[in-house]
C-alpha positions as CSV (number, residue, x, y, z in Angstrom):
1,M,7.4,-14.8,-15.0
2,R,5.3,-11.8,-14.0
3,H,5.2,-8.5,-15.9
4,D,4.6,-5.0,-14.4
5,D,0.6,-5.2,-15.5
6,R,0.2,-7.8,-12.8
7,W,1.8,-6.0,-10.2
8,L,0.4,-2.6,-11.0
9,K,-3.1,-4.5,-10.9
10,D,-2.0,-6.2,-7.6
11,I,-0.9,-2.5,-6.3
12,L,-4.1,-1.2,-7.3
13,S,-6.1,-3.8,-5.7
14,S,-4.8,-3.5,-2.1
15,I,-5.0,0.2,-2.5
16,N,-9.0,-0.3,-3.3
17,D,-8.9,-3.0,-0.3
18,I,-7.6,-0.6,2.3
19,Q,-9.7,2.1,1.1
20,S,-12.6,0.2,1.4
21,F,-11.4,-1.2,5.1
22,T,-10.6,2.0,6.3
23,A,-13.6,3.8,4.8
24,G,-15.1,6.6,7.4
25,M,-12.2,5.8,9.8
26,T,-11.0,8.9,11.8
27,E,-7.2,8.4,12.6
28,N,-8.2,7.4,16.3
29,D,-10.4,5.0,15.0
30,F,-7.7,3.6,13.0
31,L,-4.8,3.8,16.0
32,L,-7.3,1.4,18.1
33,L,-8.3,-0.9,15.2
34,E,-5.6,-3.5,16.7
35,E,-7.7,-4.1,19.8
36,T,-11.4,-2.9,18.3
37,D,-11.2,-4.9,14.9
38,R,-8.5,-7.1,14.7
39,M,-9.7,-9.2,11.3
40,K,-9.9,-5.6,9.9
41,F,-6.6,-4.5,11.4
42,R,-4.9,-7.9,10.0
43,A,-6.5,-7.2,6.6
44,V,-5.3,-3.8,6.3
45,C,-1.6,-5.0,7.2
46,N,-2.0,-8.0,4.5
47,C,-2.6,-5.3,1.9
48,V,-0.2,-3.2,2.5
49,T,2.5,-6.4,2.5
50,T,1.2,-7.1,-0.8
51,L,1.3,-3.6,-2.2
52,G,5.1,-3.6,-0.8
53,E,6.0,-6.8,-2.3
54,A,4.1,-5.7,-5.6
55,V,6.3,-2.5,-5.7
56,K,9.8,-4.1,-5.0
57,N,8.8,-6.4,-8.6
58,L,8.3,-3.5,-10.5
59,S,10.3,-2.8,-13.2
60,P,12.9,0.1,-12.8
61,E,11.3,1.6,-16.1
62,I,7.9,2.0,-14.5
63,T,9.4,3.4,-10.8
64,A,11.3,5.9,-13.0
65,H,8.3,7.4,-14.5
66,D,7.4,9.6,-11.2
67,A,10.4,10.4,-8.8
68,S,8.1,11.8,-6.4
69,I,6.4,8.3,-5.1
70,D,8.7,6.7,-2.3
71,F,8.6,3.4,-3.4
72,P,11.2,2.3,-1.3
73,G,9.0,3.3,1.5
74,Y,6.6,0.8,0.5
75,A,8.7,-1.6,0.4
76,G,10.2,-1.1,3.6
77,M,7.3,-1.0,5.0
78,R,6.2,-4.0,3.6
79,D,9.7,-5.6,5.3
80,I,8.9,-4.2,8.7
81,L,5.3,-5.4,8.4
82,T,6.4,-8.8,7.8
83,H,9.5,-9.4,9.7
84,Q,9.2,-6.6,12.3
85,Y,5.5,-6.6,13.1
86,F,6.2,-5.4,16.5
87,R,7.5,-2.1,15.2
88,V,4.5,-0.8,12.9
89,Q,3.7,2.9,13.9
90,L,0.2,3.2,13.3
91,D,0.2,7.0,13.2
92,L,2.7,6.7,10.3
93,L,0.5,3.9,8.1
94,W,-2.4,6.2,9.0
95,K,-0.5,9.2,7.1
96,T,0.6,6.7,4.2
97,I,-3.2,5.7,3.8
98,V,-4.5,9.1,4.1
99,S,-1.8,11.0,2.2
100,E,0.2,8.7,-0.2
101,L,-2.3,6.1,-1.2
102,P,-4.1,8.4,-3.4
103,G,-1.4,9.6,-5.4
104,L,0.3,6.2,-5.9
105,K,-3.7,5.0,-7.1
106,E,-3.6,7.6,-9.5
107,F,0.0,6.6,-10.9
108,V,-0.9,3.3,-11.0
109,T,-4.1,3.8,-12.8
110,A,-2.2,5.9,-15.5
111,E,0.7,3.4,-15.8
112,L,-2.4,0.3,-16.4
113,D,-4.0,2.8,-19.1
114,K,-0.5,3.2,-21.3
115,L,0.2,-0.9,-21.1
116,E,-3.8,-1.3,-22.2
């Protein structure tokens, strides 16, 4: 059985990859990504799926440490990308990448530091 430290590391790795894949992009670049760079688009979607699955498996003790993080939202995004990929709203995904992932990354990094 995996423990929180493994799930947290998966989340951090996914965030780092998403940030690397989208570095230097504008919102318009991202909105056109599915047409302009399908490989990068699929890579970002895969990372979001991995992130959401890892979030789903975090213990309630970990997720209770910061009520401002929308853990159910990340899990829901994973479900949409996996089961209803045709419903993905790229503008909302972009906002999440730009506005919410930095805070989640900070949280995950702090939690991993506590576990070490």
